[in-house]
C-alpha positions, 0 to 999 in steps of 0.5 A: 500500499502506497501513500504518496506524503511530502517528504518534509511532512513524513520526516516531522512526523517521525519526528514529533514526540508523540509519534517518537512515543508511539514507536517505543511503546510498539518496540516495547511491546515487541521487546515482551513477546520476543519474551513471551517466544521463550516461556516455558508454558510455550514450549511445552503448550501442543499449540505452542507452535501457532503461538509460536507465530502468532507472535512472530506476525505480531511483531513483523506488524509492529517493525514495520510500522516501526522501522517504516521508511519514505519512499524518496520522490521521482520526478519524472523524467520522459519528455512529453511529446 
């Protein structure tokens, strides 16, 4: 999914204190989820593998959000004919 946001606006949003706080919160959730993945209860549970994959999916989604970056604007170098 591509959302077009001016690069300057995106850079300012990434530096906003609220955005930084939300990202820190999401990172703490990812860290907690990583800890859950090594719990003895999860490993010994018959459905542990399913839960492990679910947690891995959460972590991947969080990392995608936290590591999101702007794509540089590419100017159209084609000349109108």
